C-alpha positions as CSV (number, residue, x, y, z in Angstrom):
1,M,64.5,-34.0,-3.3
2,S,63.3,-35.9,-0.3
3,H,59.7,-35.2,0.6
4,G,59.4,-37.3,3.7
5,P,61.4,-39.6,6.1
6,E,63.6,-42.3,4.5
7,T,62.3,-44.9,7.0
8,V,58.9,-45.3,8.8
9,E,57.7,-48.3,10.6
10,R,55.0,-50.5,9.2
11,W,51.5,-49.0,10.0
12,G,53.2,-45.8,11.0
13,V,52.6,-42.4,9.3
14,W,54.8,-41.4,6.4
15,E,54.2,-37.7,5.9
16,G,55.5,-36.1,2.7
17,L,55.7,-32.4,2.1
18,F,55.3,-31.2,-1.5
19,P,55.7,-27.5,-2.3
20,G,53.1,-26.1,-4.6
21,P,50.9,-23.0,-5.4
22,S,50.5,-20.7,-2.5
23,E,46.8,-21.2,-2.6
24,P,44.7,-23.8,-4.4
25,N,42.2,-22.5,-6.9
26,A,39.2,-22.0,-4.7
27,S,35.9,-22.7,-6.4
28,N,32.3,-23.4,-5.6
29,E,32.3,-26.2,-8.1
30,P,33.0,-29.5,-6.3
31,T,34.8,-30.9,-9.4
32,E,37.4,-28.2,-9.4
33,A,40.4,-27.8,-7.1
34,S,40.0,-26.2,-3.7
35,A,41.7,-26.3,-0.4
36,A,39.2,-29.0,0.7
37,R,39.6,-30.9,-2.6
38,P,43.0,-30.2,-4.2
39,D,43.9,-31.8,-7.5
40,F,46.8,-33.7,-6.0
41,A,47.5,-37.3,-5.1
42,V,50.5,-39.6,-4.6
43,D,50.7,-43.2,-5.9
44,F,52.7,-45.6,-3.6
45,E,54.0,-48.9,-4.9
46,R,55.6,-52.0,-3.6
47,D,55.9,-55.4,-5.4
48,G,53.1,-54.6,-7.8
49,T,50.7,-53.2,-5.2
50,R,49.7,-49.6,-5.9
51,I,47.9,-47.4,-3.3
52,S,46.7,-44.0,-4.3
53,V,46.6,-41.5,-1.5
54,P,44.9,-38.0,-1.7
55,G,46.9,-35.0,-0.6
56,F,45.7,-31.9,1.2
57,F,46.6,-28.3,1.4
58,D,48.2,-27.2,4.7
59,G,48.8,-23.5,4.1
60,D,51.6,-21.4,2.6
61,G,52.1,-23.5,-0.5
62,R,52.5,-26.7,1.6
63,Y,50.8,-29.8,0.3
64,L,50.9,-32.9,2.5
65,V,50.3,-36.6,1.9
66,R,50.0,-39.0,4.8
67,F,50.4,-42.7,4.1
68,S,50.5,-45.7,6.4
69,P,52.4,-48.5,4.7
70,P,50.6,-51.9,5.2
71,E,53.7,-53.9,4.5
72,T,57.4,-53.7,5.3
73,G,60.0,-53.2,2.5
74,A,60.9,-50.7,-0.1
75,W,58.1,-48.3,-1.3
76,T,58.3,-45.9,-4.2
77,Y,56.0,-43.0,-4.9
78,R,55.1,-40.5,-7.6
79,S,52.8,-37.5,-7.4
80,R,49.9,-36.7,-9.7
81,S,48.4,-33.2,-10.3
82,S,47.4,-30.8,-13.0
83,S,49.7,-28.3,-11.3
84,D,53.2,-28.5,-12.8
85,D,54.5,-27.6,-9.3
86,L,52.9,-30.7,-7.8
87,D,53.1,-33.2,-10.6
88,G,55.7,-35.9,-11.2
89,H,57.6,-35.8,-7.9
90,E,59.2,-39.2,-7.2
91,G,60.9,-40.8,-4.3
92,A,61.3,-43.9,-2.1
93,F,61.4,-44.9,1.5
94,T,61.6,-48.1,3.5
95,A,58.9,-49.5,5.8
96,A,60.6,-51.0,8.8
97,P,59.1,-53.6,11.1
98,P,56.7,-52.1,13.6
99,G,58.0,-50.9,16.9
100,P,56.8,-51.9,20.4
101,G,53.1,-51.4,20.9
102,N,52.4,-51.0,17.2
103,H,50.1,-53.9,16.3
104,G,48.6,-52.2,13.3
105,P,45.0,-50.9,12.7
106,V,42.0,-52.6,14.1
107,G,39.8,-54.7,11.8
108,V,36.9,-57.2,12.1
109,A,37.9,-60.7,13.3
110,G,35.8,-63.8,13.8
111,T,32.7,-62.1,12.3
112,F,31.6,-60.5,15.6
113,H,34.9,-59.2,17.1
114,F,38.0,-57.2,16.5
115,A,41.7,-57.7,16.2
116,H,44.8,-55.7,15.1
117,A,46.4,-56.3,11.8
118,D,49.1,-58.5,13.4
119,G,46.5,-60.7,15.0
120,T,46.6,-59.2,18.4
121,R,43.1,-59.2,19.9
122,Y,41.4,-56.0,20.6
123,R,38.5,-55.5,23.1
124,P,36.6,-52.2,22.7
125,V,35.8,-51.0,26.2
126,G,35.5,-47.4,25.2
127,A,34.5,-44.0,26.6
128,T,32.7,-40.9,25.2
129,V,33.7,-37.2,25.5
130,Y,32.0,-35.4,22.6
131,N,33.5,-31.9,22.8
132,W,36.9,-33.0,24.2
133,V,39.0,-31.5,21.4
134,H,37.2,-28.1,21.7
135,Q,38.2,-27.4,25.3
136,A,40.9,-25.2,26.8
137,P,44.3,-26.9,26.7
138,E,44.5,-27.7,30.4
139,L,41.1,-29.5,30.4
140,Y,42.0,-31.3,27.1
141,E,45.1,-32.7,28.8
142,R,43.3,-33.7,32.0
143,T,40.7,-35.6,29.9
144,L,43.4,-37.4,27.9
145,D,45.2,-38.5,31.1
146,A,41.9,-39.6,32.7
147,I,40.9,-41.8,29.7
148,A,44.4,-43.4,29.6
149,E,44.6,-43.9,33.3
150,A,41.1,-45.5,33.4
151,G,42.3,-48.1,30.8
152,F,39.7,-47.3,28.1
153,T,40.7,-48.6,24.7
154,K,38.5,-46.3,22.5
155,L,37.3,-42.7,22.7
156,R,34.3,-41.3,20.8
157,F,34.5,-37.5,20.0
158,L,33.2,-34.9,17.6
159,V,35.0,-33.1,14.8
160,F,32.6,-30.2,14.7
161,P,32.1,-28.4,18.0
162,Q,29.0,-29.0,20.0
163,G,26.6,-26.1,20.7
164,G,23.5,-25.5,22.8
165,G,22.7,-27.2,26.1
166,H,25.5,-28.1,28.5
167,V,28.0,-26.2,26.4
168,E,29.7,-23.3,28.3
169,Y,33.0,-22.9,26.3
170,V,33.2,-21.5,22.8
171,P,36.3,-22.8,21.0
172,P,38.7,-20.2,19.5
173,T,38.7,-21.8,16.1
174,F,36.1,-23.4,13.8
175,P,36.5,-25.8,10.9
176,F,36.0,-23.3,8.0
177,A,36.3,-19.6,7.2
178,R,33.1,-17.6,7.2
179,T,31.4,-16.4,4.0
180,A,30.2,-12.8,3.5
181,D,26.7,-13.9,4.4
182,G,27.7,-15.6,7.6
183,G,27.8,-19.1,6.3
184,W,30.7,-21.5,6.0
185,D,33.2,-21.7,3.2
186,V,34.2,-25.4,3.2
187,D,36.8,-24.7,0.5
188,R,38.8,-22.7,3.1
189,P,39.4,-25.0,6.0
190,D,40.8,-23.4,9.1
191,L,44.3,-25.0,9.5
192,E,44.6,-24.4,13.2
193,F,41.3,-26.2,13.8
194,F,42.2,-29.2,11.8
195,R,45.7,-29.4,13.2
196,A,44.1,-29.7,16.6
197,I,42.1,-32.6,15.3
198,D,45.3,-34.2,14.0
199,R,46.9,-33.7,17.4
200,S,44.0,-35.4,19.2
201,V,44.2,-38.5,17.1
202,A,48.0,-38.6,17.5
203,D,47.7,-38.1,21.3
204,L,45.3,-41.0,21.5
205,L,47.6,-43.1,19.3
206,E,50.5,-42.4,21.6
207,R,48.5,-43.9,24.5
208,G,47.2,-46.9,22.6
209,I,43.7,-45.6,22.4
210,Q,41.4,-45.9,19.3
211,A,40.0,-42.6,18.0
212,D,36.3,-43.0,17.1
213,V,36.0,-39.8,15.0
214,I,32.4,-38.6,14.7
215,L,32.2,-36.7,11.4
216,F,28.7,-35.1,11.8
217,H,26.3,-34.5,14.7
218,P,23.0,-32.7,15.4
219,Y,24.1,-30.9,18.5
220,D,24.6,-27.5,16.9
221,R,21.2,-26.3,18.3
222,G,21.3,-23.2,16.0
223,E,24.6,-22.0,17.5
224,Y,27.0,-22.4,14.5
225,G,25.1,-23.7,11.5
226,L,27.5,-26.6,10.9
227,D,24.6,-29.0,10.8
228,G,23.2,-27.3,7.7
229,L,25.8,-28.1,5.1
230,S,24.7,-29.2,1.7
231,P,25.5,-32.7,0.3
232,E,28.2,-31.0,-1.9
233,E,29.7,-29.2,1.1
234,D,29.7,-32.5,3.1
235,A,31.6,-34.1,0.3
236,R,34.4,-31.4,0.2
237,Y,34.7,-31.5,4.0
238,L,35.0,-35.3,3.9
239,D,37.7,-35.1,1.3
240,Y,39.7,-32.9,3.5
241,V,39.3,-34.5,6.9
242,I,39.8,-38.1,5.6
243,A,43.0,-37.0,3.7
244,R,44.3,-35.6,7.0
245,L,43.4,-38.4,9.4
246,S,43.2,-41.7,7.5
247,A,46.8,-42.6,7.8
248,Y,46.6,-42.8,11.6
249,R,46.2,-46.5,12.4
250,N,43.9,-45.8,15.4
251,V,41.2,-44.0,13.4
252,W,37.6,-45.3,13.1
253,W,35.0,-43.4,11.1
254,S,31.7,-42.7,12.8
255,L,29.6,-40.9,10.2
256,A,27.3,-39.3,12.8
257,N,26.1,-39.4,16.4
258,E,22.3,-39.8,16.5
259,Y,22.3,-39.4,12.7
260,D,18.5,-39.5,12.5
261,Q,18.2,-36.3,14.5
262,L,19.7,-34.5,11.4
263,E,16.6,-35.5,9.5
264,R,18.5,-36.4,6.3
265,P,17.3,-39.3,4.1
266,D,19.2,-42.5,4.5
267,E,20.2,-42.2,0.8
268,R,22.3,-39.2,1.7
269,W,24.1,-41.2,4.4
270,D,24.6,-44.0,1.9
271,D,26.4,-41.5,-0.3
272,V,28.6,-40.5,2.5
273,F,29.5,-44.1,3.2
274,R,30.2,-44.6,-0.5
275,Q,32.5,-41.6,-0.6
276,I,34.5,-42.7,2.4
277,V,35.0,-46.2,0.8
278,R,36.1,-44.5,-2.4
279,I,38.6,-42.0,-0.9
280,D,40.0,-43.7,2.2
281,P,43.0,-45.6,1.0
282,H,43.5,-47.2,4.4
283,E,40.0,-48.6,4.7
284,R,39.4,-47.7,8.3
285,L,36.4,-49.1,10.2
286,R,33.1,-47.4,9.4
287,S,29.8,-47.1,11.2
288,I,27.0,-44.7,12.1
289,H,25.2,-44.1,15.5
290,N,21.5,-43.8,15.9
291,W,19.0,-42.0,18.1
292,I,15.6,-43.6,17.5
293,Q,15.8,-45.0,14.0
294,L,18.4,-47.7,13.3
295,Y,20.5,-47.5,10.2
296,D,20.6,-50.6,8.0
297,Y,23.9,-52.0,9.2
298,N,23.6,-54.9,6.7
299,K,24.8,-52.5,4.0
300,P,28.2,-53.6,2.7
301,W,30.0,-50.4,3.5
302,V,29.3,-50.8,7.2
303,T,32.0,-52.7,9.1
304,H,30.4,-52.8,12.5
305,A,27.2,-51.7,14.2
306,S,27.4,-48.6,16.5
307,I,24.1,-48.6,18.3
308,Q,22.3,-46.6,21.0
309,N,19.9,-48.7,23.0
310,G,19.9,-48.9,26.8
311,W,17.0,-51.4,26.7
312,A,19.2,-54.0,24.9
313,V,21.3,-54.5,28.0
314,A,18.7,-53.9,30.7
315,E,18.0,-57.6,30.7
316,P,19.8,-60.7,29.5
317,G,19.1,-62.2,26.1
318,R,18.4,-58.9,24.3
319,A,21.8,-57.7,22.9
320,V,22.5,-61.0,21.2
321,L,19.6,-60.3,18.8
322,Y,21.6,-57.6,17.1
323,R,24.3,-60.2,16.2
324,D,21.7,-62.3,14.5
325,A,20.3,-59.3,12.6
326,Y,23.6,-57.9,11.3
327,R,26.3,-60.6,11.4
328,K,28.9,-58.0,12.3
329,P,30.5,-56.8,15.5
330,I,28.0,-55.0,17.7
331,V,29.2,-52.0,19.8
332,L,26.5,-50.6,22.0
333,D,28.1,-47.1,22.0
334,E,25.4,-45.6,24.2
335,I,23.6,-47.7,26.9
336,K,22.8,-44.7,29.1
337,Y,25.4,-43.1,31.4
338,E,26.5,-43.1,35.0
339,G,25.5,-39.7,36.4
340,D,23.0,-37.5,38.2
341,T,21.1,-35.6,35.6
342,V,17.4,-35.5,35.5
343,E,17.3,-36.9,31.9
344,R,16.6,-40.6,31.8
345,W,19.7,-41.3,29.7
346,G,22.1,-39.8,32.3
347,N,21.2,-41.0,35.8
348,L,22.4,-44.7,36.1
349,S,24.1,-45.8,39.2
350,A,27.6,-47.2,38.8
351,Q,26.3,-50.6,39.7
352,E,23.7,-50.5,37.0
353,L,26.1,-49.4,34.3
354,V,28.6,-52.1,35.2
355,H,25.8,-54.6,35.2
356,R,24.8,-53.5,31.7
357,F,28.4,-53.9,30.5
358,W,28.4,-57.5,31.7
359,L,25.1,-58.2,30.0
360,A,26.6,-56.8,26.8
361,T,29.6,-59.1,27.3
362,V,27.5,-62.2,27.8
363,G,25.4,-61.2,24.7
364,G,28.6,-61.5,22.6
365,T,28.6,-57.7,22.1
366,Y,30.6,-54.7,23.4
367,A,29.6,-51.5,25.2
368,T,30.9,-47.9,25.6
369,H,31.0,-45.8,28.8
370,G,29.9,-42.3,29.5
371,E,29.6,-40.1,32.5
372,S,27.0,-37.4,33.0
373,F,27.4,-35.9,36.4
374,L,26.6,-32.2,36.3
375,T,29.5,-29.8,36.9
376,A,29.4,-26.5,38.8
377,E,29.3,-24.8,35.4
378,G,26.2,-26.7,34.4
379,T,27.9,-29.0,31.8
380,L,28.6,-32.7,31.7
381,H,31.6,-35.0,31.5
382,I,30.4,-36.5,28.3
383,V,30.5,-33.0,26.8
384,V,33.8,-31.5,28.2
385,G,35.7,-34.3,29.9
386,G,38.1,-34.0,32.9
387,A,38.6,-36.4,35.7
388,F,36.1,-39.1,36.2
389,R,33.8,-38.8,39.3
390,G,32.0,-42.2,39.0
391,E,32.8,-45.6,40.3
392,S,32.3,-47.5,37.1
393,P,35.6,-46.8,35.3
394,A,37.7,-49.0,37.6
395,R,35.2,-51.9,37.2
396,L,35.2,-51.6,33.4
397,A,39.0,-51.7,33.4
398,F,38.7,-54.9,35.4
399,L,36.2,-56.3,32.8
400,R,38.6,-55.3,30.0
401,R,41.4,-57.3,31.6
402,I,39.1,-60.3,31.9
403,L,38.3,-60.0,28.2
404,E,41.9,-59.6,27.2
405,E,42.7,-62.9,28.9
406,V,40.5,-64.7,26.4
407,D,42.7,-66.6,23.9
408,G,40.6,-66.4,20.9
409,A,38.7,-64.0,18.6
410,G,36.1,-63.2,21.3
411,L,33.3,-64.6,23.4
412,D,30.2,-65.9,21.6
413,P,26.9,-67.1,23.0
414,I,27.0,-70.9,23.7
415,D,23.3,-71.6,23.5
416,K,21.4,-68.5,22.4
417,W,18.3,-70.5,21.6
418,D,17.4,-71.5,25.2
419,D,20.1,-70.1,27.5
420,T,18.8,-68.9,30.8
421,T,22.3,-68.8,32.2
422,S,23.8,-65.9,30.2
423,T,26.8,-67.9,29.0
424,V,29.4,-67.0,26.3
425,G,32.7,-68.5,25.5
426,I,34.7,-70.7,23.2
427,P,32.9,-74.1,23.0
428,R,34.5,-76.8,25.2
429,R,37.5,-74.6,26.0
430,L,36.2,-71.6,27.9
431,Y,32.9,-70.4,29.4
432,L,32.0,-67.1,31.0
433,Q,28.7,-67.1,32.9
434,Y,27.2,-64.0,34.5
435,L,24.9,-64.6,37.5
436,G,23.8,-61.0,37.7
437,R,23.8,-58.5,40.5
438,D,22.4,-60.8,43.1
439,A,24.2,-64.1,43.1
440,P,22.8,-67.2,44.9
441,A,24.6,-68.8,47.8
442,S,26.0,-71.6,45.6
443,W,26.3,-72.8,42.0
444,A,25.9,-76.5,40.9
445,F,28.3,-77.2,38.1
446,S,26.4,-77.1,34.8
447,L,27.4,-75.9,31.3
448,P,25.0,-75.2,28.4
449,Q,25.7,-77.3,25.2
450,G,25.6,-75.3,22.0
451,V,24.3,-76.6,18.7
452,L,27.5,-75.7,16.8
453,G,31.2,-76.3,17.5
454,E,32.8,-78.6,19.9
455,R,30.7,-80.0,22.7
456,V,31.6,-80.9,26.2
457,E,32.6,-84.6,26.5
458,L,32.6,-87.1,29.3
459,G,35.8,-86.9,31.3
460,D,36.5,-83.3,30.5
461,R,38.0,-81.5,33.5
462,Y,37.3,-77.8,34.3
463,A,38.6,-75.2,36.7
464,V,36.2,-72.5,38.0
465,D,37.1,-68.9,38.8
466,V,34.6,-66.8,40.8
467,I,34.7,-63.2,39.5
468,D,33.4,-60.5,41.8
469,T,32.6,-57.9,39.2
470,W,32.2,-55.0,41.7
471,N,34.9,-55.8,44.3
472,L,37.4,-56.7,41.5
473,T,38.5,-60.1,42.7
474,V,39.1,-63.4,40.9
475,T,39.1,-66.5,43.2
476,R,40.0,-70.0,41.9
477,H,37.8,-72.7,43.4
478,P,39.9,-75.5,44.8
479,Q,38.0,-78.3,43.1
480,V,38.6,-79.4,39.5
481,F,35.3,-80.6,38.1
482,T,35.1,-83.7,35.9
483,I,32.1,-84.1,33.5
484,D,30.1,-87.2,34.3
485,D,26.8,-86.4,32.6
486,V,26.4,-85.1,29.1
487,Q,22.9,-84.3,27.9
488,R,21.7,-82.8,24.6
489,N,21.6,-79.3,25.9
490,S,23.7,-79.4,29.1
491,A,26.7,-81.0,30.7
492,H,27.2,-81.6,34.4
493,A,29.8,-82.5,37.0
494,P,29.4,-83.5,40.7
495,G,30.0,-80.7,43.2
496,E,29.1,-77.1,43.6
497,V,30.8,-73.7,44.2
498,Q,30.0,-71.6,47.2
499,L,29.4,-68.0,46.3
500,P,29.3,-64.6,48.0
501,E,25.5,-64.5,48.1
502,G,23.9,-61.2,46.9
503,Q,27.0,-59.9,45.1
504,A,27.5,-59.3,41.4
505,I,29.2,-62.5,40.3
506,A,30.5,-64.1,37.1
507,L,32.0,-67.5,36.7
508,R,34.9,-68.4,34.3
509,V,35.0,-72.1,33.5
510,S,38.2,-73.2,31.8
511,L,39.1,-76.6,30.3
512,V,42.1,-78.2,32.2
513,D,44.5,-79.9,29.8
């Protein structure tokens, strides 16, 4: 009997269907089988490598397993279960080479950056729409189109629906069935709800967008009670959602948004991280987002830091400090939003938000967009989505294109000890210098010298591109500059570049072979 497709591409999703009992044995004991934690897994093998993948119940006696093969070639599988119906099923399939656009999952590269599994560089210029999945279909589709058309490469969204302020639409489904006392029975997941989550991840994948899946959040505001699950209920929910989603190569796990608002001890979040490490066979990226209190991102189960801090990119020289503290990629997933709300986190001008993205860039970090214009219904784009109203998305797509032209792991600070020029790059080869929102009339050629890596040498020749970060232009200066003065902390060449004074300008300085 064939349980799934005979061929799937490398890093694709092989989905196997295994018929079994019409209902798992529901129990309040987390060690026993339930719909959220079925006693069912499948072992996949290839050339001595074995990967055990948990299965999940999908209704009407259907048990599914989703596996993303990390290598091409012939794979075999065998199921394991205490249920005779589910135990001992065997089969095989072939993992073919990846198709166009399939570069594999994103992982950490060069300590502070990201790349796909095939080595293709990945630059996270992301967006945020928390309650996107839980909107009416027409709005869901409009949001998906808007994110893709704007060129964002990652989207942060919630699994559990948001309640309280700025929420006007109550979704038709919720993650679990209700108990007799009005609580939630996490052993009875609502299949329609979770199939919608599946679809959202798959829809983003189809458009080449990473799905930053937020597993918990504090925005229930007493509406639904989903923020009050016990640690045991958390564990059963995680078993289920990770079994459903892990095989999609675009998934990132964000344990929570503003985790410290939930007022749970860090030890409880540590346990969640440990569980994900234990049960996620595909080892997707993992982080957690703060409100006031920073989580300890040095812990080994954290792959990258997801940080809220607008102050970090209000001035140059701040964001880089997080790199020194954590030695991991830094994604400033909330730096305040472009919008018109009265709250201080939601009323940046487009010029200010774009400026902050560039300060994040020259700090060797990454940032995430959000839009908080009030709608006629009293809600916000970061809650429900839809078409963008602001002026920043086009400028951030321009920044992403600049970043994607970098031939290397990413941009790192050149002289973080005493750099007043906000310069990042790849030593000797490439420099990106941000002059801020109010450029001078001219720039005399000068490059900082870092203490590590290759240093500029006498006779090196450089081309200079003037980048107008607001008007979206890149202009090559006609002169090629030849280094004639190399000092301990700087290198110089005769000549200067005339600039559009008062504009938001960056300079790209490239070694000429």
